[in-house]
Backbone as numpy.savetxt, mean C-alpha at the origin, in Angstrom:
# Nx Ny Nz CAx CAy CAz Cx Cy Cz
10.43 -22.88 -16.20 9.78 -21.65 -16.70 10.80 -20.52 -16.81
10.72 -19.77 -17.89 11.56 -18.57 -18.00 10.97 -17.49 -17.10
11.76 -16.44 -16.87 11.27 -15.31 -16.05 9.99 -14.73 -16.67
9.99 -14.59 -18.00 8.81 -14.01 -18.66 7.59 -14.91 -18.48
7.79 -16.22 -18.59 6.66 -17.15 -18.39 6.13 -17.07 -16.96
7.04 -16.92 -16.01 6.63 -16.77 -14.61 5.79 -15.50 -14.42
6.27 -14.42 -15.01 5.55 -13.14 -14.92 4.16 -13.27 -15.54
4.09 -13.88 -16.71 2.79 -14.07 -17.39 1.86 -14.95 -16.56
2.43 -15.97 -15.93 1.63 -16.87 -15.08 1.04 -16.11 -13.89
1.84 -15.25 -13.27 1.37 -14.44 -12.13 0.24 -13.50 -12.57
0.45 -12.80 -13.68 -0.56 -11.86 -14.17 -1.87 -12.59 -14.47
-1.77 -13.73 -15.17 -2.96 -14.50 -15.55 -3.70 -15.00 -14.30
-2.95 -15.56 -13.35 -3.56 -16.09 -12.12 -4.26 -14.99 -11.32
-3.58 -13.86 -11.18 -4.16 -12.75 -10.40 -5.40 -12.18 -11.08
-5.39 -12.11 -12.40 -6.57 -11.62 -13.13 -7.76 -12.57 -12.97
-7.47 -13.87 -12.90 -8.55 -14.85 -12.70 -9.12 -14.73 -11.28
-8.22 -14.54 -10.31 -8.67 -14.47 -8.91 -9.32 -13.13 -8.57
-8.81 -12.06 -9.16 -9.29 -10.71 -8.82 -9.65 -9.91 -10.08
-10.72 -10.33 -10.79 -11.13 -9.56 -11.97 -11.61 -8.16 -11.57
-12.27 -8.10 -10.41 -12.66 -6.80 -9.83 -11.73 -6.58 -8.64
-11.12 -5.40 -8.57 -10.12 -5.20 -7.51 -10.64 -4.18 -6.49
-10.97 -4.66 -5.28 -11.43 -3.69 -4.27 -10.28 -2.81 -3.79
-10.58 -1.55 -3.51 -9.58 -0.62 -2.96 -9.57 -0.84 -1.44
-8.38 -1.14 -0.86 -8.35 -1.51 0.56 -8.77 -0.40 1.53
-8.43 0.86 1.21 -8.73 1.95 2.15 -9.92 2.77 1.64
-10.91 2.91 2.51 -12.11 3.67 2.11 -11.80 5.17 2.08
-12.24 5.83 1.02 -11.99 7.28 0.88 -12.96 7.85 -0.14
-13.06 9.19 -0.15 -13.97 9.84 -1.11 -13.23 10.60 -2.20
-12.02 11.03 -1.91 -11.29 11.90 -2.84 -9.79 11.83 -2.53
-8.95 12.53 -3.30 -7.50 12.43 -3.06 -7.07 12.80 -1.63
-7.73 13.80 -1.04 -7.35 14.22 0.31 -7.63 13.12 1.34
-8.84 12.57 1.29 -9.18 11.54 2.28 -8.35 10.27 2.06
-7.98 10.00 0.79 -7.10 8.87 0.52 -5.71 9.12 1.12
-5.19 10.33 0.91 -3.87 10.69 1.46 -3.84 10.49 2.98
-4.87 10.96 3.66 -4.92 10.83 5.12 -5.03 9.35 5.52
-5.87 8.59 4.81 -6.04 7.16 5.12 -4.73 6.39 4.94
-4.00 6.70 3.86 -2.73 6.00 3.60 -1.71 6.36 4.67
-1.65 7.63 5.03 -0.74 8.07 6.10 -1.06 7.31 7.40
-2.34 7.17 7.70 -2.74 6.49 8.94 -2.41 4.99 8.91
-2.33 4.42 7.69 -2.17 2.97 7.60 -0.74 2.49 7.88
0.21 3.42 8.01 1.60 3.02 8.30 1.65 2.25 9.62
2.20 1.04 9.57 2.32 0.16 10.74 0.98 -0.06 11.45
-0.09 -0.06 10.65 -1.41 -0.39 11.18 -2.10 -1.26 10.14
-3.34 -1.67 10.39 -4.05 -2.48 9.40 -5.11 -1.63 8.71
-5.44 -2.01 7.48 -6.48 -1.29 6.73 -7.82 -1.37 7.46
-8.07 -2.52 8.08 -9.34 -2.70 8.82 -9.45 -1.66 9.93
-8.37 -1.52 10.70 -8.35 -0.54 11.80 -8.52 0.89 11.25
-7.81 1.18 10.18 -7.89 2.53 9.59 -9.31 2.82 9.11
-9.93 1.84 8.46 -11.30 2.03 7.95 -12.33 2.21 9.07
-11.97 1.79 10.29 -12.86 2.02 11.44 -12.72 3.45 11.97
-11.52 4.00 11.83 -11.21 5.31 12.43 -11.48 6.48 11.48
-11.22 6.29 10.17 -11.37 7.43 9.25 -12.79 8.02 9.22
-13.86 7.21 9.31 -15.18 7.87 9.32 -15.35 8.84 10.50
-14.74 8.49 11.65 -14.83 9.38 12.82 -14.06 10.67 12.58
-12.87 10.52 11.98 -12.04 11.70 11.69 -12.70 12.56 10.61
-13.17 11.92 9.53 -13.74 12.68 8.41 -15.10 13.28 8.73
-15.76 12.76 9.75 -17.01 13.41 10.21 -16.69 14.79 10.79
-15.50 14.90 11.39 -15.05 16.20 11.94 -14.42 17.07 10.85
-13.63 16.42 9.97 -12.88 17.18 8.96 -12.51 16.26 7.81
-13.10 16.52 6.63 -12.73 15.70 5.46 -12.06 16.54 4.37
-11.52 17.70 4.80 -10.79 18.58 3.88 -9.77 19.36 4.71
-8.73 19.90 4.05 -7.67 20.56 4.83 -8.15 21.78 5.62
-9.13 22.51 5.07 -9.61 23.73 5.75 -10.26 23.40 7.10
-11.06 22.33 7.13 -11.67 21.92 8.40 -10.65 21.24 9.32
-9.68 20.54 8.69 -8.71 19.81 9.50 -7.88 20.77 10.36
-7.49 21.92 9.80 -6.64 22.82 10.61 -7.44 23.60 11.65
-8.77 23.46 11.61 -9.58 24.04 12.69 -9.47 23.18 13.95
-9.09 21.90 13.76 -8.84 21.03 14.91 -7.41 21.25 15.39
-7.17 21.00 16.66 -5.78 21.07 17.15 -5.11 19.72 16.90
-3.77 19.68 16.94 -3.03 18.42 16.79 -3.51 17.43 17.86
-3.76 17.95 19.05 -4.22 17.09 20.16 -5.59 16.47 19.87
-6.49 17.28 19.29 -7.83 16.76 18.96 -7.75 15.67 17.88
-6.89 15.90 16.89 -6.69 14.89 15.83 -6.14 13.62 16.47
-5.16 13.81 17.35 -4.51 12.67 17.99 -5.51 11.81 18.78
-6.40 12.46 19.49 -7.41 11.73 20.28 -8.25 10.81 19.40
-8.63 11.32 18.21 -9.49 10.53 17.31 -8.72 9.35 16.71
-7.45 9.59 16.34 -6.71 8.55 15.59 -5.88 7.62 16.48
-5.94 7.82 17.79 -5.13 7.00 18.71 -5.13 5.50 18.42
-6.31 4.89 18.15 -6.33 3.43 17.96 -5.47 2.91 16.80
-5.10 3.78 15.84 -4.30 3.24 14.72 -2.80 3.19 15.04
-2.39 3.75 16.18 -0.97 3.69 16.54 -0.18 4.85 15.93
1.00 5.11 16.54 1.90 6.21 16.13 1.15 7.54 16.04
0.17 7.72 16.93 -0.70 8.91 16.81 0.01 10.25 17.03
1.07 10.33 17.88 1.72 11.65 18.01 2.31 12.14 16.69
3.00 11.24 16.00 3.63 11.61 14.72 2.58 11.83 13.63
1.59 10.93 13.58 0.59 11.01 12.51 -0.30 12.25 12.66
-0.65 12.61 13.90 -1.52 13.79 14.09 -0.79 15.07 13.68
0.51 15.14 14.02 1.32 16.31 13.57 1.41 16.35 12.05
1.60 15.17 11.46 1.70 15.07 10.00 0.42 15.52 9.31
-0.72 15.05 9.82 -2.01 15.40 9.22 -2.27 16.90 9.31
-2.00 17.47 10.49 -2.20 18.91 10.66 -1.23 19.68 9.75
0.04 19.27 9.79 1.07 19.98 9.02 0.84 19.93 7.52
0.48 18.75 7.00 0.30 18.66 5.55 -0.97 19.40 5.11
-1.98 19.43 5.98 -3.22 20.16 5.65 -2.93 21.65 5.51
-2.09 22.15 6.41 -1.69 23.57 6.39 -0.93 23.89 5.09
0.00 23.00 4.72 0.80 23.21 3.51 -0.07 23.13 2.25
-1.03 22.21 2.25 -1.93 22.10 1.08 -2.69 23.41 0.86
-3.09 24.04 1.96 -3.81 25.32 1.86 -2.86 26.42 1.40
-1.68 26.48 2.02 -0.74 27.57 1.73 -0.11 27.47 0.34
0.19 26.24 -0.09 0.96 26.09 -1.34 0.18 25.50 -2.51
-0.93 24.81 -2.21 -1.60 24.06 -3.30 -3.10 24.34 -3.39
-3.53 25.52 -2.94 -4.96 25.90 -3.01 -5.87 24.85 -2.35
-5.36 24.17 -1.32 -6.18 23.19 -0.60 -6.35 21.86 -1.33
-5.62 21.72 -2.46 -5.76 20.47 -3.23 -4.51 19.60 -3.08
-4.70 18.30 -3.23 -3.58 17.36 -3.18 -2.86 17.43 -4.53
-1.54 17.72 -4.52 -0.83 17.84 -5.80 -0.67 16.50 -6.52
-0.76 16.53 -7.85 -0.58 15.32 -8.66 0.89 15.22 -9.07
1.74 15.12 -8.07 3.17 15.22 -8.35 3.95 14.51 -7.24
4.81 13.57 -7.62 5.55 12.79 -6.62 6.37 13.68 -5.69
7.14 14.60 -6.28 8.04 15.43 -5.46 7.25 16.30 -4.48
6.16 16.89 -4.95 5.34 17.75 -4.07 4.69 16.93 -2.96
4.25 15.72 -3.28 3.65 14.86 -2.25 4.69 14.44 -1.21
5.87 14.04 -1.69 6.90 13.56 -0.77 7.49 14.69 0.08
7.24 15.94 -0.34 7.70 17.08 0.46 6.76 17.36 1.64
5.58 16.73 1.65 4.62 16.96 2.74 5.05 16.19 3.99
4.74 16.73 5.18 5.10 16.04 6.43 4.46 14.65 6.50
5.23 13.68 6.98 4.76 12.29 7.21 4.37 11.55 5.93
4.73 12.10 4.76 4.42 11.43 3.50 5.72 10.91 2.88
5.85 9.59 2.84 7.02 8.98 2.22 6.72 8.55 0.79
7.67 7.86 0.18 7.54 7.46 -1.22 6.36 6.50 -1.42
6.18 5.58 -0.47 5.09 4.59 -0.62 3.73 5.29 -0.58
3.56 6.19 0.39 2.29 6.93 0.50 2.03 7.73 -0.78
3.07 8.42 -1.25 2.93 9.21 -2.49 2.55 8.30 -3.66
3.16 7.12 -3.72 2.88 6.18 -4.82 1.43 5.70 -4.80
0.92 5.41 -3.60 -0.48 4.96 -3.48 -1.42 6.07 -3.95
-1.16 7.30 -3.54 -2.02 8.43 -3.92 -1.96 8.67 -5.42
-0.76 8.67 -5.98 -0.61 8.90 -7.43 -1.34 7.82 -8.22
-1.22 6.58 -7.74 -1.82 5.45 -8.44 -3.34 5.42 -8.28
-3.81 5.46 -7.03 -5.24 5.23 -6.77 -6.10 6.49 -6.91
-5.52 7.66 -6.64 -6.32 8.89 -6.75 -6.24 9.49 -8.15
-5.05 9.37 -8.78 -4.85 10.07 -10.05 -4.60 9.15 -11.25
-4.51 7.83 -10.99 -4.32 6.89 -12.10 -2.95 6.95 -12.76
-1.99 7.56 -12.07 -0.62 7.62 -12.61 0.07 6.28 -12.29
0.72 5.64 -13.28 1.36 4.35 -13.00 2.39 4.44 -11.87
2.19 3.61 -10.85 3.12 3.56 -9.71 3.07 2.14 -9.16
4.08 1.77 -8.40 4.08 0.41 -7.83 4.46 0.49 -6.36
3.52 0.95 -5.49 3.82 1.05 -4.07 4.11 -0.35 -3.50
5.21 -0.47 -2.78 5.58 -1.78 -2.22 5.28 -1.82 -0.74
4.33 -2.68 -0.35 4.08 -2.89 1.08 4.71 -4.23 1.49
4.45 -4.66 2.72 5.11 -5.88 3.21 4.69 -7.11 2.40
3.42 -7.15 1.95 2.94 -8.30 1.17 3.70 -8.39 -0.16
3.79 -7.26 -0.86 4.47 -7.25 -2.16 5.95 -7.59 -1.98
6.57 -7.01 -0.96 7.98 -7.28 -0.69 8.21 -8.79 -0.45
7.33 -9.39 0.35 7.45 -10.82 0.65 7.24 -11.69 -0.58
6.19 -11.37 -1.37 5.86 -12.21 -2.52 6.85 -12.06 -3.67
7.36 -10.87 -3.88 8.37 -10.69 -4.92 9.60 -11.56 -4.62
9.90 -11.72 -3.33 11.01 -12.60 -2.93 10.61 -14.08 -3.09
9.44 -14.44 -2.58 8.97 -15.83 -2.69 8.89 -16.30 -4.15
8.55 -15.37 -5.04 8.36 -15.73 -6.45 9.64 -15.57 -7.28
10.78 -15.34 -6.61 12.11 -15.18 -7.25 12.19 -13.95 -8.15
11.33 -12.96 -7.94 11.36 -11.75 -8.76 12.27 -10.67 -8.19
12.65 -10.83 -6.91 13.51 -9.84 -6.26 14.29 -10.54 -5.17
15.43 -9.93 -4.78 16.28 -10.60 -3.78 15.88 -10.30 -2.35
14.85 -9.46 -2.16 14.34 -9.20 -0.82 15.23 -8.33 0.06
16.23 -7.67 -0.56 17.15 -6.85 0.26 16.46 -5.63 0.88
15.70 -4.91 0.06 14.97 -3.75 0.59 13.83 -3.38 -0.36
12.90 -2.55 0.12 11.72 -2.23 -0.68 12.07 -1.39 -1.92
13.14 -0.62 -1.83 13.56 0.20 -2.99 13.92 -0.72 -4.15
14.71 -1.76 -3.85 15.10 -2.73 -4.87 13.88 -3.50 -5.38
13.01 -3.89 -4.45 11.80 -4.63 -4.83 10.95 -3.82 -5.80
10.81 -2.52 -5.53 10.02 -1.65 -6.42 10.65 -1.58 -7.80
11.97 -1.41 -7.84 12.69 -1.36 -9.13 12.46 -2.64 -9.93
12.59 -3.78 -9.24 12.42 -5.08 -9.90 11.00 -5.26 -10.42
10.00 -4.86 -9.62 8.59 -4.97 -10.03 8.34 -4.13 -11.27
8.88 -2.91 -11.28 8.66 -2.01 -12.41 9.36 -2.51 -13.67
10.47 -3.19 -13.48 11.23 -3.74 -14.62 10.51 -4.95 -15.22
9.92 -5.77 -14.35 9.34 -7.04 -14.80 7.91 -6.92 -15.35
7.11 -6.07 -14.70 5.69 -6.00 -15.07 5.41 -4.83 -16.01
4.51 -5.01 -16.99 4.17 -3.91 -17.91 3.59 -2.72 -17.15
4.05 -1.53 -17.54 3.66 -0.30 -16.84 2.14 -0.11 -16.75
1.43 -0.48 -17.83 -0.03 -0.25 -17.83 -0.76 -1.16 -16.83
-0.05 -2.16 -16.29 -0.69 -3.06 -15.30 -0.32 -2.73 -13.85
0.64 -1.84 -13.65 1.14 -1.59 -12.29 0.03 -1.28 -11.29
-0.87 -0.36 -11.65 -1.87 0.10 -10.68 -2.82 -1.00 -10.23
-3.18 -1.88 -11.15 -4.02 -3.03 -10.77 -3.19 -4.09 -10.05
-2.02 -4.37 -10.62 -1.21 -5.47 -10.10 -0.79 -5.31 -8.66
-0.39 -4.10 -8.28 0.09 -3.95 -6.90 -1.04 -4.26 -5.91
-2.27 -3.90 -6.28 -3.41 -4.23 -5.41 -3.73 -5.72 -5.44
-3.68 -6.31 -6.63 -3.95 -7.75 -6.75 -2.94 -8.55 -5.91
-1.68 -8.15 -5.95 -0.65 -8.87 -5.18 -0.90 -8.72 -3.68
-1.31 -7.52 -3.25 -1.62 -7.31 -1.83 -2.75 -8.24 -1.39
-3.84 -8.29 -2.17 -4.97 -9.17 -1.81 -4.52 -10.64 -1.81
-3.72 -11.02 -2.82 -3.25 -12.40 -2.89 -2.39 -12.74 -1.67
-1.50 -11.81 -1.30 -0.63 -12.02 -0.14 -1.42 -12.22 1.14
-2.47 -11.44 1.29 -3.31 -11.56 2.49 -4.07 -12.89 2.52
-4.60 -13.27 1.36 -5.50 -14.43 1.33 -4.78 -15.77 1.15
-3.73 -15.78 0.33 -3.12 -17.06 -0.04 -1.66 -17.23 0.38
-0.96 -16.14 0.62 0.47 -16.27 0.88 0.93 -15.35 2.01
0.29 -15.50 3.19 0.63 -14.60 4.31 1.98 -14.95 4.93
2.47 -14.06 5.78 3.73 -14.33 6.49 3.51 -15.40 7.54
2.38 -15.32 8.24 2.07 -16.31 9.29 0.84 -17.12 8.89
0.81 -18.38 9.33 -0.34 -19.23 9.01 -0.44 -19.55 7.54
0.71 -19.66 6.89 0.78 -19.87 5.44 0.53 -21.33 5.10
-0.37 -21.57 4.15 -0.64 -22.92 3.66 -0.23 -22.99 2.19
0.91 -23.61 1.93 1.47 -23.66 0.57 0.52 -24.34 -0.42
-0.26 -25.30 0.08 -1.18 -26.02 -0.82 -2.19 -25.08 -1.47
-2.59 -24.04 -0.73 -3.57 -23.08 -1.26 -2.89 -21.99 -2.10
-1.58 -21.86 -1.94 -0.83 -20.78 -2.58 -0.32 -21.26 -3.94
-1.21 -21.24 -4.94 -0.92 -21.81 -6.26 0.30 -21.15 -6.93
0.45 -19.83 -6.75 1.56 -19.16 -7.43 2.91 -19.59 -6.86
3.05 -19.51 -5.52 4.32 -19.90 -4.91 4.60 -21.38 -5.14
3.56 -22.18 -5.08 3.70 -23.62 -5.30 4.25 -23.91 -6.71
3.83 -23.10 -7.67 4.21 -23.32 -9.07 5.57 -22.70 -9.42
5.82 -21.48 -8.95 7.05 -20.78 -9.40 7.95 -20.34 -8.25
7.61 -20.76 -7.02 8.29 -20.22 -5.84 9.78 -20.55 -5.73
10.46 -19.73 -4.95 11.89 -19.92 -4.66 12.06 -21.25 -3.92
12.94 -22.09 -4.42 13.11 -23.43 -3.85 13.51 -23.40 -2.38
14.38 -22.45 -2.02 14.83 -22.39 -0.61 13.66 -22.07 0.32
12.74 -21.23 -0.15 11.56 -20.86 0.65 10.63 -22.07 0.80
10.44 -22.80 -0.29 9.56 -23.98 -0.26 10.17 -25.08 0.63
11.49 -25.26 0.51 12.18 -26.25 1.36 12.02 -25.90 2.83
12.22 -24.64 3.15 12.08 -24.15 4.52 10.67 -24.39 5.05
9.68 -24.15 4.19 8.27 -24.37 4.54 8.06 -25.85 4.93
8.55 -26.76 4.08 8.35 -28.20 4.35 9.11 -28.66 5.58
10.28 -28.05 5.80 11.09 -28.39 6.98 10.32 -28.05 8.27
9.70 -26.86 8.25 8.93 -26.42 9.43 7.70 -27.30 9.64
7.12 -27.79 8.54 5.91 -28.59 8.62 6.19 -30.02 9.10
7.42 -30.51 8.80 7.70 -31.92 9.14 8.08 -32.09 10.60
């Protein structure tokens, strides 16, 4: 298969498996999405979705959020991990949104990445899912699968993002990054991986990865 045929095969397979694409993090608007994505760093979406209703019952907008202290925010979000840093980030970015952006989440990569505790991946998710701007946020699933599928060398997420944007049509980025995440969770996980169920890797996967898989199984 040529690289283009592999790309087309991935797009076709993912569209068949995920014609409707669920959004992993529950939210009501750009602000609650921003907070949910920030909380999801080094945590699971399931855990975040358990905690955000408790936090948003207290404050689902920046004006109410800064009425809470950093300590109060931290108490609520403790179960998601990294709570000292995340609670400061949530309070700090809420304050900046009020002072600089009329309490609204900016539709701009640079402005988002200037907020406390907001990195490029978080900004990409918000731009993509809240505002529909083409972006390709790379999480661990996408990073792993882009390597398994020979689409990237796996050196770092910056390179993986560049490769994804180069290979896949821009108008598909917002759907595709979510489809790949769901596929990675269901069919091609890091642990407990069953190659027989993983039709994409089985068909176009990196030979060294497949060999390694069979070696471990034998």
